[in-house]
C-alpha positions as CSV (number, residue, x, y, z in Angstrom):
1,M,-7.9,-7.2,-12.6
2,I,-11.1,-5.6,-13.9
3,G,-13.3,-8.4,-12.6
4,A,-12.0,-7.9,-9.1
5,I,-12.5,-4.2,-9.3
6,I,-16.1,-4.5,-10.6
7,G,-16.9,-7.0,-7.8
8,D,-15.4,-4.7,-5.2
9,I,-17.3,-1.6,-6.4
10,V,-20.6,-3.4,-6.7
11,G,-20.2,-4.9,-3.2
12,S,-19.0,-1.7,-1.6
13,C,-22.5,-0.5,-0.7
14,F,-23.4,-3.8,1.0
15,E,-20.3,-4.5,3.2
16,F,-22.0,-3.1,6.3
17,Q,-25.6,-3.3,5.0
18,P,-25.8,-6.9,3.9
19,I,-28.6,-8.2,1.6
20,K,-29.8,-11.7,0.8
21,T,-31.2,-11.1,-2.6
22,K,-29.9,-11.0,-6.2
23,D,-32.3,-8.2,-7.0
24,F,-30.4,-5.0,-6.5
25,P,-28.9,-2.2,-8.6
26,L,-25.3,-3.0,-9.6
27,F,-24.2,0.6,-9.2
28,S,-25.5,3.5,-7.2
29,P,-24.2,6.9,-6.4
30,D,-22.6,5.4,-3.3
31,S,-20.8,2.6,-5.1
32,D,-17.0,3.2,-4.8
33,Y,-13.7,1.5,-4.9
34,T,-12.3,0.2,-1.6
35,D,-9.0,-1.1,-0.4
36,D,-9.6,-4.2,-2.4
37,S,-9.3,-2.4,-5.7
38,L,-6.3,-0.3,-4.5
39,M,-4.3,-3.4,-3.3
40,T,-5.3,-5.3,-6.4
41,I,-3.7,-2.6,-8.5
42,A,-0.7,-2.4,-6.2
43,V,0.0,-6.1,-6.6
44,G,-0.4,-5.8,-10.4
45,L,2.1,-2.9,-10.6
46,A,4.6,-4.6,-8.3
47,L,4.5,-7.9,-10.3
48,D,4.8,-6.1,-13.6
49,E,8.0,-4.4,-12.3
50,A,9.5,-7.7,-11.1
51,I,8.8,-9.3,-14.5
52,A,10.2,-6.3,-16.4
53,Q,13.4,-6.6,-14.3
54,G,13.7,-10.3,-14.9
55,K,13.2,-11.0,-11.2
56,G,9.9,-12.7,-11.3
57,E,11.3,-15.9,-9.7
58,D,13.2,-14.0,-6.9
59,P,11.1,-14.2,-3.7
60,D,13.0,-11.5,-1.9
61,F,12.7,-9.1,-4.7
62,L,9.0,-9.9,-5.2
63,Q,8.2,-9.4,-1.6
64,S,10.1,-6.1,-1.5
65,Q,8.1,-4.9,-4.6
66,F,4.8,-6.0,-3.2
67,T,5.5,-4.3,0.1
68,R,6.6,-1.1,-1.5
69,A,3.7,-0.9,-4.0
70,M,1.1,-1.6,-1.3
71,Q,2.6,0.9,1.1
72,F,2.9,3.6,-1.6
73,I,-0.7,3.3,-2.7
74,G,-2.0,2.7,0.8
75,R,-0.4,5.9,2.0
76,A,-1.5,7.9,-1.0
77,Y,-5.1,6.7,-0.4
78,P,-5.4,6.4,3.4
79,N,-9.2,6.5,3.7
80,P,-10.9,4.4,1.0
81,T,-14.5,3.4,1.3
82,G,-14.7,0.8,4.0
83,E,-11.3,1.7,5.3
84,Y,-8.3,-0.7,5.8
85,G,-8.3,-3.3,8.6
86,L,-6.6,-2.0,11.8
87,S,-3.6,-4.3,11.5
88,F,-3.1,-3.7,7.8
89,S,-3.4,0.0,8.3
90,S,-0.6,-0.1,10.8
91,W,1.4,-2.3,8.4
92,L,0.9,0.3,5.7
93,K,2.3,3.1,7.9
94,A,5.3,1.1,9.4
95,D,8.8,2.1,8.5
96,H,9.9,-1.6,8.5
97,P,6.7,-3.5,7.9
98,Q,6.6,-7.1,9.2
99,P,4.1,-9.9,8.5
100,Y,1.6,-10.2,11.4
101,N,0.4,-13.8,11.0
102,S,-2.9,-12.7,9.5
103,W,-5.5,-15.2,8.2
104,G,-7.7,-12.4,6.9
105,N,-9.2,-12.3,3.4
106,G,-7.0,-9.4,2.3
107,S,-4.5,-11.7,0.9
108,A,-7.1,-13.3,-1.4
109,M,-8.8,-10.2,-2.7
110,R,-5.7,-8.6,-4.1
111,V,-4.2,-11.5,-6.0
112,S,-5.7,-11.1,-9.5
113,A,-2.5,-10.3,-11.3
114,C,-0.7,-13.4,-10.0
115,G,-3.1,-15.7,-11.7
116,E,-3.5,-13.5,-14.8
117,R,0.2,-13.1,-15.6
118,A,1.4,-16.6,-14.7
119,K,2.7,-18.8,-17.5
120,S,2.0,-22.0,-15.4
121,L,-0.1,-23.1,-12.5
122,D,3.0,-23.4,-10.3
123,Q,4.0,-19.9,-11.1
124,A,0.6,-18.5,-10.2
125,I,0.7,-20.2,-6.8
126,F,4.3,-19.1,-6.2
127,W,3.5,-15.5,-7.0
128,A,0.4,-15.6,-4.8
129,K,2.4,-16.8,-1.9
130,Q,4.9,-14.0,-2.3
131,S,2.1,-11.4,-2.4
132,A,0.5,-12.9,0.7
133,V,3.5,-13.5,3.1
134,V,4.5,-9.9,3.3
135,S,1.5,-9.3,5.6
136,H,-0.7,-12.4,5.7
137,N,1.8,-15.1,6.6
138,H,-0.6,-17.4,8.5
139,P,-1.1,-20.7,6.6
140,D,-4.8,-19.8,6.1
141,G,-3.9,-16.4,4.7
142,I,-1.4,-18.0,2.2
143,K,-3.8,-20.7,1.3
144,G,-6.5,-18.2,0.4
145,A,-4.3,-16.3,-1.9
146,E,-2.9,-19.4,-3.6
147,A,-6.4,-20.9,-4.1
148,V,-7.7,-17.8,-5.8
149,A,-4.7,-17.3,-8.0
150,A,-4.9,-21.0,-9.0
151,A,-8.6,-20.6,-9.9
152,I,-7.8,-17.5,-11.9
153,F,-5.1,-19.2,-13.8
154,L,-7.2,-22.2,-14.6
155,A,-10.1,-20.0,-15.7
156,K,-7.8,-18.0,-18.0
157,E,-6.5,-21.2,-19.5
158,G,-10.0,-22.3,-20.4
159,Q,-10.6,-25.0,-17.9
160,S,-14.2,-26.0,-17.1
161,K,-15.9,-25.1,-13.8
162,Q,-15.8,-28.8,-12.9
163,A,-12.0,-29.0,-13.4
164,I,-11.4,-25.8,-11.4
165,R,-13.7,-27.0,-8.6
166,A,-11.9,-30.4,-8.6
167,F,-8.5,-28.8,-8.3
168,I,-9.5,-26.3,-5.5
169,Q,-11.3,-29.1,-3.5
170,E,-8.3,-31.4,-3.8
171,H,-5.6,-28.9,-2.9
172,F,-7.3,-26.2,-0.8
173,Y,-10.9,-26.3,0.3
174,P,-12.5,-29.8,0.2
175,D,-16.0,-28.5,1.0
176,I,-17.5,-25.8,-1.2
177,P,-21.3,-25.7,-0.6
178,S,-23.8,-24.2,-3.1
179,V,-24.8,-20.6,-2.9
180,E,-28.3,-21.6,-1.9
181,A,-26.9,-23.6,1.0
182,I,-24.6,-20.8,2.2
183,R,-26.9,-17.8,1.9
184,P,-29.5,-18.4,4.7
185,T,-27.1,-18.5,7.6
186,Y,-24.0,-16.7,6.3
187,S,-22.8,-13.4,7.8
188,F,-19.8,-11.2,7.7
189,D,-16.6,-13.1,8.1
190,P,-13.2,-11.5,7.4
191,S,-11.2,-14.7,7.3
192,C,-9.9,-16.5,4.2
193,Q,-11.5,-19.7,5.5
194,G,-14.8,-18.0,5.8
195,T,-14.6,-16.0,2.5
196,V,-12.8,-17.8,-0.3
197,P,-14.9,-21.0,-0.5
198,Q,-18.0,-18.8,-0.4
199,A,-16.7,-16.5,-3.2
200,L,-15.8,-19.5,-5.3
201,A,-19.2,-20.9,-4.8
202,A,-20.7,-17.7,-6.2
203,F,-18.6,-18.3,-9.3
204,F,-19.3,-22.0,-9.6
205,D,-23.1,-21.4,-9.4
206,S,-23.2,-18.5,-11.8
207,A,-24.7,-18.4,-15.3
208,D,-22.6,-15.4,-16.5
209,F,-20.3,-12.7,-15.1
210,E,-23.1,-10.5,-13.8
211,D,-24.8,-13.4,-12.2
212,A,-21.6,-14.3,-10.4
213,I,-21.3,-10.8,-8.9
214,R,-25.0,-10.9,-7.9
215,N,-24.4,-14.3,-6.3
216,A,-21.5,-12.9,-4.3
217,T,-23.3,-9.8,-3.1
218,S,-26.4,-11.7,-2.2
219,L,-24.6,-14.0,0.3
220,G,-24.8,-11.1,2.9
221,G,-21.2,-11.3,4.0
222,D,-18.1,-9.1,3.4
223,A,-19.6,-8.1,0.1
224,D,-16.9,-6.0,-1.5
225,T,-14.2,-8.6,-0.8
226,I,-16.4,-11.6,-1.8
227,G,-17.3,-9.7,-4.9
228,A,-13.6,-8.9,-5.7
229,I,-12.6,-12.6,-5.3
230,T,-15.6,-13.9,-7.3
231,G,-15.1,-11.3,-10.0
232,S,-11.4,-12.0,-10.3
233,V,-12.1,-15.6,-11.3
234,A,-15.4,-15.1,-13.2
235,W,-14.1,-12.4,-15.5
236,P,-11.3,-14.5,-17.2
237,F,-13.5,-17.6,-17.2
238,Y,-16.4,-16.0,-19.0
239,V,-14.1,-14.0,-21.3
240,R,-12.5,-17.3,-22.4
241,Q,-15.8,-19.0,-22.8
242,A,-17.7,-16.4,-24.8
243,G,-15.7,-13.2,-25.0
244,V,-16.6,-9.9,-23.4
245,T,-20.3,-9.2,-23.7
246,R,-21.9,-5.8,-23.9
247,A,-23.1,-6.2,-20.4
248,M,-19.6,-7.0,-19.1
249,S,-18.2,-4.0,-21.1
250,R,-20.8,-1.7,-19.5
251,M,-19.9,-2.9,-16.1
252,A,-16.2,-2.5,-16.8
253,E,-16.8,1.1,-18.1
254,E,-18.8,2.0,-15.0
255,A,-16.2,0.6,-12.7
256,M,-13.3,2.3,-14.6
257,G,-15.0,5.6,-14.1
258,R,-15.0,5.2,-10.3
259,I,-11.4,4.2,-9.7
260,P,-8.7,7.0,-9.2
261,E,-7.9,8.5,-12.6
262,E,-4.2,7.9,-12.2
263,F,-4.8,4.1,-12.4
264,R,-7.2,4.0,-15.3
265,D,-4.6,3.7,-18.0
266,F,-2.9,0.9,-16.2
267,V,-6.1,-1.1,-15.6
268,A,-7.3,-0.5,-19.2
269,G,-3.9,-1.4,-20.6
270,D,-3.8,-4.6,-18.5
271,E,-7.2,-5.7,-19.7
272,A,-6.4,-4.9,-23.3
273,M,-3.2,-6.8,-23.1
274,F,-5.2,-9.9,-22.2
275,G,-7.9,-9.2,-24.8
276,Y,-10.5,-8.6,-22.1
277,L,-12.1,-5.4,-23.3
278,Y,-15.2,-5.5,-25.5
279,I,-14.7,-3.9,-29.0
280,E,-17.9,-2.7,-30.8
């Protein structure tokens, strides 16, 4: 989850002030968590509860847990930086929330835990679908979540970028252009179709984790969400390839200091469980 949270916080300053350069400060006084980090944490908490109760394969229970966790955190934090989308904000407040056929990128930005905790690729995709359909039940909304969870799982398992790209292009998005091809004409796009391939391109074209986040932000789109998606895949990939570097650890420490204090132990414990935190 920490990769998504870092990407979210780095991109938060540029969601409505897009840039087209990789030369920018990663963190500034205005850098803050958004709904992307909050909902990423909510999905992680809900999935952990389902697994703990032995109901990780029960779609009804999973959907109930995802809904409850997202509503609980969303209501506790009603005005994050960047705000919630209008439809999702209404969903958070509803007494009996129903999916609203959304194809938005919210389903893809919150899915980190589904890929990280999965024991198989099929399980990652299954969990991603359950986390999406409670609100984003449009086929494109589901596809976005499934694609990101699959990429996270494959990255965690040590697959190469070529293998991850091949799987994503075969099963989800056949056309993933390069960052250099996307950047000149790309602009804000809240859809999964217009966000997930671009976020994955930022990962595929990166040299390391920081470079992936800089790629994502420099596209000039929905920067916090693109950053969250890119970071969610790039973090396990680069950890598996070379461990957590000092630079990654510093970014994680900076991000951890900016999320609500009540979630820090959960995020830190999650990353330690997966061996993701740098040890001096």
